[in-house]
N, CA, C and O atoms as CSV, one atom per row, in Angstrom:
chain,resi,resn,atom,element,x,y,z
A,1,MET,N,N,5.676,15.098,148.604
A,1,MET,CA,C,6.515,14.351,147.696
A,1,MET,C,C,6.376,14.957,146.300
A,1,MET,O,O,5.271,15.277,145.863
A,2,ARG,N,N,7.486,15.110,145.615
A,2,ARG,CA,C,7.491,15.680,144.280
A,2,ARG,C,C,7.409,14.575,143.245
A,2,ARG,O,O,8.109,13.567,143.340
A,3,LYS,N,N,6.547,14.772,142.254
A,3,LYS,CA,C,6.401,13.818,141.161
A,3,LYS,C,C,7.400,14.184,140.065
A,3,LYS,O,O,7.370,15.304,139.554
A,4,LEU,N,N,8.278,13.262,139.702
A,4,LEU,CA,C,9.271,13.527,138.667
A,4,LEU,C,C,8.648,13.298,137.298
A,4,LEU,O,O,8.123,12.223,137.009
A,5,LEU,N,N,8.713,14.312,136.474
A,5,LEU,CA,C,8.138,14.241,135.138
A,5,LEU,C,C,9.241,14.402,134.102
A,5,LEU,O,O,10.425,14.321,134.427
A,6,ASN,N,N,8.854,14.627,132.874
A,6,ASN,CA,C,9.794,14.677,131.763
A,6,ASN,C,C,10.010,16.099,131.274
A,6,ASN,O,O,9.183,16.985,131.487
A,7,THR,N,N,11.144,16.291,130.613
A,7,THR,CA,C,11.441,17.531,129.918
A,7,THR,C,C,11.431,17.244,128.426
A,7,THR,O,O,12.038,16.278,127.964
A,8,LEU,N,N,10.737,18.091,127.677
A,8,LEU,CA,C,10.665,17.965,126.224
A,8,LEU,C,C,11.710,18.892,125.615
A,8,LEU,O,O,11.685,20.097,125.865
A,9,TYR,N,N,12.624,18.348,124.821
A,9,TYR,CA,C,13.635,19.133,124.118
A,9,TYR,C,C,13.225,19.236,122.657
A,9,TYR,O,O,13.057,18.220,121.983
A,10,VAL,N,N,13.062,20.470,122.164
A,10,VAL,CA,C,12.664,20.715,120.777
A,10,VAL,C,C,13.887,21.253,120.052
A,10,VAL,O,O,14.370,22.342,120.364
A,11,THR,N,N,14.392,20.485,119.077
A,11,THR,CA,C,15.619,20.871,118.374
A,11,THR,C,C,15.379,21.243,116.914
A,11,THR,O,O,16.324,21.614,116.217
A,12,MET,N,N,14.158,21.154,116.443
A,12,MET,CA,C,13.851,21.534,115.058
A,12,MET,C,C,13.820,23.058,114.963
A,12,MET,O,O,13.053,23.691,115.689
A,13,PRO,N,N,14.630,23.671,114.090
A,13,PRO,CA,C,14.722,25.130,114.052
A,13,PRO,C,C,13.450,25.823,113.576
A,13,PRO,O,O,13.245,26.996,113.888
A,14,ASP,N,N,12.596,25.137,112.835
A,14,ASP,CA,C,11.379,25.762,112.318
A,14,ASP,C,C,10.127,25.319,113.073
A,14,ASP,O,O,9.014,25.484,112.574
A,15,ALA,N,N,10.298,24.762,114.265
A,15,ALA,CA,C,9.166,24.248,115.046
A,15,ALA,C,C,8.354,25.392,115.653
A,15,ALA,O,O,8.911,26.373,116.146
A,16,TYR,N,N,7.041,25.248,115.607
A,16,TYR,CA,C,6.111,26.179,116.250
A,16,TYR,C,C,5.329,25.401,117.289
A,16,TYR,O,O,4.769,24.347,116.988
A,17,LEU,N,N,5.286,25.911,118.504
A,17,LEU,CA,C,4.572,25.244,119.588
A,17,LEU,C,C,3.200,25.873,119.754
A,17,LEU,O,O,3.062,27.097,119.757
A,18,ALA,N,N,2.185,25.025,119.891
A,18,ALA,CA,C,0.810,25.501,120.014
A,18,ALA,C,C,0.067,24.671,121.049
A,18,ALA,O,O,0.549,23.640,121.518
A,19,ARG,N,N,-1.118,25.152,121.388
A,19,ARG,CA,C,-1.977,24.480,122.366
A,19,ARG,C,C,-3.207,23.922,121.653
A,19,ARG,O,O,-3.784,24.563,120.774
A,20,ASP,N,N,-3.587,22.720,122.053
A,20,ASP,CA,C,-4.843,22.123,121.597
A,20,ASP,C,C,-5.510,21.517,122.824
A,20,ASP,O,O,-5.266,20.358,123.160
A,21,GLY,N,N,-6.350,22.297,123.491
A,21,GLY,CA,C,-6.960,21.832,124.737
A,21,GLY,C,C,-5.905,21.694,125.815
A,21,GLY,O,O,-5.264,22.676,126.189
A,22,GLU,N,N,-5.719,20.479,126.320
A,22,GLU,CA,C,-4.707,20.195,127.340
A,22,GLU,C,C,-3.472,19.532,126.728
A,22,GLU,O,O,-2.684,18.908,127.439
A,23,ASN,N,N,-3.303,19.666,125.414
A,23,ASN,CA,C,-2.169,19.065,124.710
A,23,ASN,C,C,-1.239,20.138,124.179
A,23,ASN,O,O,-1.658,21.253,123.868
A,24,ILE,N,N,0.032,19.778,124.082
A,24,ILE,CA,C,1.031,20.627,123.448
A,24,ILE,C,C,1.314,20.044,122.072
A,24,ILE,O,O,1.592,18.853,121.936
A,25,LEU,N,N,1.242,20.901,121.048
A,25,LEU,CA,C,1.501,20.477,119.675
A,25,LEU,C,C,2.813,21.077,119.205
A,25,LEU,O,O,3.142,22.215,119.539
A,26,ILE,N,N,3.561,20.303,118.425
A,26,ILE,CA,C,4.736,20.823,117.740
A,26,ILE,C,C,4.441,20.722,116.256
A,26,ILE,O,O,4.193,19.639,115.726
A,27,LYS,N,N,4.474,21.887,115.589
A,27,LYS,CA,C,4.143,21.949,114.167
A,27,LYS,C,C,5.355,22.411,113.369
A,27,LYS,O,O,6.127,23.258,113.818
A,28,THR,N,N,5.507,21.841,112.180
A,28,THR,CA,C,6.455,22.343,111.190
A,28,THR,C,C,5.746,22.321,109.849
A,28,THR,O,O,5.059,21.357,109.512
A,29,GLU,N,N,5.916,23.384,109.092
A,29,GLU,CA,C,5.279,23.511,107.777
A,29,GLU,C,C,3.770,23.267,107.862
A,29,GLU,O,O,3.196,22.594,107.006
A,30,ASN,N,N,3.131,23.822,108.905
A,30,ASN,CA,C,1.686,23.696,109.163
A,30,ASN,C,C,1.206,22.263,109.298
A,30,ASN,O,O,0.029,21.980,109.076
A,31,GLU,N,N,2.091,21.366,109.655
A,31,GLU,CA,C,1.742,19.964,109.872
A,31,GLU,C,C,2.108,19.592,111.306
A,31,GLU,O,O,3.195,19.920,111.782
A,32,ILE,N,N,1.193,18.908,111.991
A,32,ILE,CA,C,1.453,18.493,113.371
A,32,ILE,C,C,2.448,17.338,113.360
A,32,ILE,O,O,2.190,16.291,112.767
A,33,ARG,N,N,3.583,17.537,114.017
A,33,ARG,CA,C,4.631,16.512,114.082
A,33,ARG,C,C,4.588,15.721,115.383
A,33,ARG,O,O,4.989,14.558,115.426
A,34,PHE,N,N,4.093,16.370,116.457
A,34,PHE,CA,C,4.133,15.728,117.769
A,34,PHE,C,C,3.042,16.319,118.647
A,34,PHE,O,O,2.755,17.513,118.575
A,35,ARG,N,N,2.442,15.485,119.467
A,35,ARG,CA,C,1.403,15.918,120.407
A,35,ARG,C,C,1.643,15.196,121.728
A,35,ARG,O,O,1.863,13.985,121.757
A,36,ILE,N,N,1.597,15.957,122.823
A,36,ILE,CA,C,1.792,15.354,124.142
A,36,ILE,C,C,0.898,16.070,125.157
A,36,ILE,O,O,0.787,17.296,125.120
A,37,PRO,N,N,0.266,15.330,126.053
A,37,PRO,CA,C,-0.531,15.965,127.107
A,37,PRO,C,C,0.370,16.764,128.057
A,37,PRO,O,O,1.452,16.312,128.430
A,38,VAL,N,N,-0.092,17.945,128.437
A,38,VAL,CA,C,0.716,18.828,129.274
A,38,VAL,C,C,1.001,18.217,130.644
A,38,VAL,O,O,2.033,18.524,131.240
A,39,HIS,N,N,0.126,17.371,131.154
A,39,HIS,CA,C,0.350,16.815,132.493
A,39,HIS,C,C,1.524,15.830,132.538
A,39,HIS,O,O,1.939,15.418,133.621
A,40,ASN,N,N,2.061,15.451,131.378
A,40,ASN,CA,C,3.227,14.563,131.324
A,40,ASN,C,C,4.549,15.319,131.399
A,40,ASN,O,O,5.606,14.693,131.476
A,41,LEU,N,N,4.516,16.642,131.378
A,41,LEU,CA,C,5.745,17.428,131.277
A,41,LEU,C,C,5.994,18.288,132.503
A,41,LEU,O,O,5.071,18.767,133.163
A,42,GLU,N,N,7.279,18.465,132.781
A,42,GLU,CA,C,7.728,19.389,133.819
A,42,GLU,C,C,8.372,20.619,133.178
A,42,GLU,O,O,8.394,21.696,133.774
A,43,GLY,N,N,8.897,20.450,131.956
A,43,GLY,CA,C,9.546,21.560,131.283
A,43,GLY,C,C,9.673,21.334,129.793
A,43,GLY,O,O,9.622,20.204,129.310
A,44,ILE,N,N,9.841,22.453,129.061
A,44,ILE,CA,C,10.072,22.429,127.617
A,44,ILE,C,C,11.286,23.301,127.352
A,44,ILE,O,O,11.348,24.441,127.814
A,45,VAL,N,N,12.255,22.772,126.608
A,45,VAL,CA,C,13.449,23.522,126.219
A,45,VAL,C,C,13.490,23.554,124.700
A,45,VAL,O,O,13.500,22.506,124.053
A,46,CYS,N,N,13.513,24.764,124.124
A,46,CYS,CA,C,13.505,24.936,122.667
A,46,CYS,C,C,14.841,25.501,122.208
A,46,CYS,O,O,15.339,26.476,122.770
A,47,PHE,N,N,15.413,24.888,121.192
A,47,PHE,CA,C,16.644,25.358,120.554
A,47,PHE,C,C,16.304,25.747,119.121
A,47,PHE,O,O,15.575,25.019,118.447
A,48,GLY,N,N,16.816,26.880,118.641
A,48,GLY,CA,C,16.517,27.303,117.282
A,48,GLY,C,C,15.030,27.552,117.104
A,48,GLY,O,O,14.412,27.017,116.183
A,49,PHE,N,N,14.469,28.343,117.963
A,49,PHE,CA,C,13.040,28.501,118.163
A,49,PHE,C,C,12.379,29.367,117.096
A,49,PHE,O,O,12.889,30.435,116.757
A,50,ALA,N,N,11.232,28.904,116.559
A,50,ALA,CA,C,10.473,29.671,115.579
A,50,ALA,C,C,9.276,30.394,116.194
A,50,ALA,O,O,8.861,31.431,115.677
A,51,GLY,N,N,8.713,29.871,117.283
A,51,GLY,CA,C,7.596,30.566,117.917
A,51,GLY,C,C,6.751,29.674,118.796
A,51,GLY,O,O,6.831,28.447,118.741
A,52,ALA,N,N,5.928,30.333,119.619
A,52,ALA,CA,C,4.974,29.629,120.478
A,52,ALA,C,C,3.723,30.484,120.586
A,52,ALA,O,O,3.803,31.712,120.631
A,53,SER,N,N,2.586,29.844,120.626
A,53,SER,CA,C,1.323,30.576,120.717
A,53,SER,C,C,1.142,31.129,122.133
A,53,SER,O,O,1.637,30.545,123.097
A,54,PRO,N,N,0.435,32.250,122.256
A,54,PRO,CA,C,0.127,32.772,123.589
A,54,PRO,C,C,-0.675,31.772,124.418
A,54,PRO,O,O,-0.517,31.701,125.637
A,55,GLY,N,N,-1.533,31.004,123.756
A,55,GLY,CA,C,-2.310,29.984,124.456
A,55,GLY,C,C,-1.427,28.926,125.091
A,55,GLY,O,O,-1.698,28.472,126.202
A,56,LEU,N,N,-0.372,28.532,124.391
A,56,LEU,CA,C,0.566,27.549,124.942
A,56,LEU,C,C,1.306,28.129,126.144
A,56,LEU,O,O,1.479,27.453,127.159
A,57,MET,N,N,1.739,29.375,126.026
A,57,MET,CA,C,2.438,30.010,127.147
A,57,MET,C,C,1.527,30.097,128.370
A,57,MET,O,O,1.972,29.882,129.497
A,58,HIS,N,N,0.265,30.410,128.147
A,58,HIS,CA,C,-0.702,30.482,129.244
A,58,HIS,C,C,-0.907,29.110,129.874
A,58,HIS,O,O,-0.958,28.993,131.099
A,59,LEU,N,N,-1.024,28.076,129.054
A,59,LEU,CA,C,-1.185,26.709,129.555
A,59,LEU,C,C,0.015,26.305,130.412
A,59,LEU,O,O,-0.151,25.718,131.481
A,60,CYS,N,N,1.218,26.619,129.941
A,60,CYS,CA,C,2.423,26.287,130.707
A,60,CYS,C,C,2.428,27.012,132.053
A,60,CYS,O,O,2.804,26.429,133.070
A,61,CYS,N,N,2.012,28.278,132.061
A,61,CYS,CA,C,1.932,29.031,133.325
A,61,CYS,C,C,0.918,28.409,134.270
A,61,CYS,O,O,1.189,28.247,135.460
A,62,GLU,N,N,-0.242,28.062,133.747
A,62,GLU,CA,C,-1.298,27.471,134.583
A,62,GLU,C,C,-0.864,26.156,135.213
A,62,GLU,O,O,-1.186,25.886,136.370
A,63,ARG,N,N,-0.138,25.338,134.464
A,63,ARG,CA,C,0.212,23.988,134.900
A,63,ARG,C,C,1.597,23.892,135.529
A,63,ARG,O,O,2.004,22.811,135.955
A,64,GLY,N,N,2.328,25.005,135.593
A,64,GLY,CA,C,3.653,25.000,136.211
A,64,GLY,C,C,4.710,24.313,135.370
A,64,GLY,O,O,5.654,23.734,135.906
A,65,VAL,N,N,4.555,24.375,134.046
A,65,VAL,CA,C,5.530,23.780,133.124
A,65,VAL,C,C,6.509,24.878,132.704
A,65,VAL,O,O,6.099,25.897,132.148
A,66,ALA,N,N,7.790,24.673,132.969
A,66,ALA,CA,C,8.812,25.657,132.605
A,66,ALA,C,C,8.998,25.669,131.093
A,66,ALA,O,O,9.039,24.616,130.457
A,67,LEU,N,N,9.109,26.871,130.520
A,67,LEU,CA,C,9.344,27.028,129.085
A,67,LEU,C,C,10.628,27.819,128.913
A,67,LEU,O,O,10.703,28.981,129.310
A,68,SER,N,N,11.643,27.191,128.321
A,68,SER,CA,C,12.948,27.816,128.133
A,68,SER,C,C,13.236,27.892,126.643
A,68,SER,O,O,13.217,26.878,125.946
A,69,ILE,N,N,13.505,29.112,126.155
A,69,ILE,CA,C,13.748,29.340,124.732
A,69,ILE,C,C,15.187,29.812,124.573
A,69,ILE,O,O,15.598,30.797,125.187
A,70,ARG,N,N,15.941,29.106,123.751
A,70,ARG,CA,C,17.361,29.418,123.577
A,70,ARG,C,C,17.708,29.477,122.093
A,70,ARG,O,O,17.224,28.672,121.297
A,71,ASP,N,N,18.555,30.446,121.733
A,71,ASP,CA,C,19.070,30.451,120.371
A,71,ASP,C,C,20.564,30.137,120.425
A,71,ASP,O,O,21.069,29.673,121.447
A,72,ARG,N,N,21.249,30.385,119.353
A,72,ARG,CA,C,22.644,29.962,119.245
A,72,ARG,C,C,23.551,30.571,120.316
A,72,ARG,O,O,24.443,29.895,120.829
A,73,PHE,N,N,23.330,31.831,120.651
A,73,PHE,CA,C,24.249,32.516,121.552
A,73,PHE,C,C,23.642,32.942,122.888
A,73,PHE,O,O,24.373,33.171,123.851
A,74,THR,N,N,22.328,33.050,122.955
A,74,THR,CA,C,21.725,33.605,124.165
A,74,THR,C,C,20.499,32.816,124.600
A,74,THR,O,O,19.960,31.995,123.858
A,75,ILE,N,N,20.087,33.089,125.809
A,75,ILE,CA,C,18.822,32.576,126.322
A,75,ILE,C,C,17.791,33.673,126.089
A,75,ILE,O,O,17.914,34.770,126.634
A,76,ILE,N,N,16.785,33.381,125.287
A,76,ILE,CA,C,15.767,34.376,124.966
A,76,ILE,C,C,14.745,34.476,126.087
A,76,ILE,O,O,14.365,35.574,126.493
A,77,CYS,N,N,14.312,33.357,126.574
A,77,CYS,CA,C,13.282,33.321,127.615
A,77,CYS,C,C,13.550,32.115,128.495
A,77,CYS,O,O,13.861,31.036,127.991
A,78,ASN,N,N,13.434,32.283,129.785
A,78,ASN,CA,C,13.691,31.169,130.692
A,78,ASN,C,C,12.660,31.152,131.786
A,78,ASN,O,O,12.701,30.286,132.659
């Protein structure tokens, strides 16, 4: 049986995604705006993307969380 989880949509153009242990952080202007445990997510979709830490990408790979990065005209990473 598959467990249905949530998708996080990040629409802030200057957002930076980072890892803090088993949590995903969204930062803007070096201030933490949002924190969520990775086990609550099935995917992350970023629009107007500023960046993501290698640690966050590794965490998403380990936990099977899809990371999709999109800009105005193209899909950068899916």
